[in-house]
N, C-alpha and C positions, 0 to 999 in steps of 0.2 A: 396516834389514832385516837379519836374520841370514843368515849364510852357510849354505846348506842343500844339500849335494851330492845330486844326483838319484839316485845309485847306492845310497844308504842308505835304511833304513827307520827310522821314528821312533816313540817311545812318547810318550803325552801327558804322562808324568812327566819328559820332556826327556832321555831317553837315546837314543842312535843305535845301530843294528845294521848291520854290514856282513856280508852273507851270502857266504861263500866257496864256496858250491855243493858242498861236500863234507861237509856235516853239522856244520860248525863256523862260528862267527860271532865277530866282534870287536865289543866294546861300549865305548862311552864316553858322555860327556855332550855335549849340543849347544852350538853357539856361543852361542845364546840363553841357555842355562843358565849358562855360564861368565861371560857378560856380567852377568847378574843377580846372580851371587854376588860378583863383584869379584875381588880378588887372592886366588887360592887359595894356602893356606899348608900344607895337610895333606890327604892322601887315605888313608883306611883301606880296604883291599881285602880280599876273602875269600882263604882259603887255596886253593892248588891242590888239587883233589879234592873241594872243597865242592860239594854239590848246591844248585842254585838253583831257586826256584819263581817263576814269572811273577807280578809284582806284589808280591813280598816283598822286604824290605830285604836288600841284599848288602854295604853298606858305608856310609861317611860321608865327606863332603867338607866341609872347613872353609875359610873365607875370612876376611879381616879383618873382614867384616860379620857372618857367621853360619855356623852349622853346618847341613848338610842331609843327610838320609838319601838314599841311592842305592837305586833299585829295579830289580830285574831285569826286562827286557822279554821274557825267554824262560825256558823250563824247560831245565835242562841241568846239566852238570858243568864246573866251572872247570878248564881245562887249562893255562892260563898267565896270569900277571898281569904288569902293566907295572911291574917293580921300579924302573925309572928314576924313577917318580913319588915314591918315598920320599925321594930326595935332591933332586928338582927338581919339586915339585908345581905350580909355576908353568907348567909345560909344558901343563897343561890349558887355561890362558888363552891361551898363545902358539899352540898348534896342536891344538885340540880334536879334529880329525878325523885327525891324523897321529900325531905323537909323544905326544899326550895321551890316547891310547886307554887303557882301564883293564884289560880282561881279554879272554881268548879262552875260548870256551865250546863244548863238544861238546853239540849239541842232544839233548834227550831225545826230542823228536818233531820232525818237519820243519816244524811249524807256526810261521809268523811271523804267524799270524792276529792281527788287532787292531792290528798295527803300521801306521803311516801312511806314505804316500809323502811326498815333500818338499812338494807342493802342499797336501795335506791337513793336514800338520803346520803349515805356514805359516798356514793358515786358522784353526787353533786358537789360534795366537799372536795373530792379528788380532782374534779374538773376545775375547781377554783385555784388549785395549787399552781 
């Protein structure tokens, strides 16, 4: 069973969202996603200032097994990216909820609608088995 912190919200596309309660969020991929990918070797992130649309691609993550698109779970503007992933993409595997975060976003709206709590996300993983 994957590690699913209860304070995060989750997208069915396997991204997590940490709401800072100030109109900004931090986004990364879930423990389940990094396990499925295997050893991450490259992460392509958006530019600071880029506008994101919920459900649209914002980047790419590559592992020794495959390359996968990353999808934004929210609408907003990128205000910071995790530059450390450029030199140490394996951090996504080692600490997906801490050092492996991908970007910080200023929300275009306050809606985290459609995002799942940990139990609901776990239920989607269980239904995939």
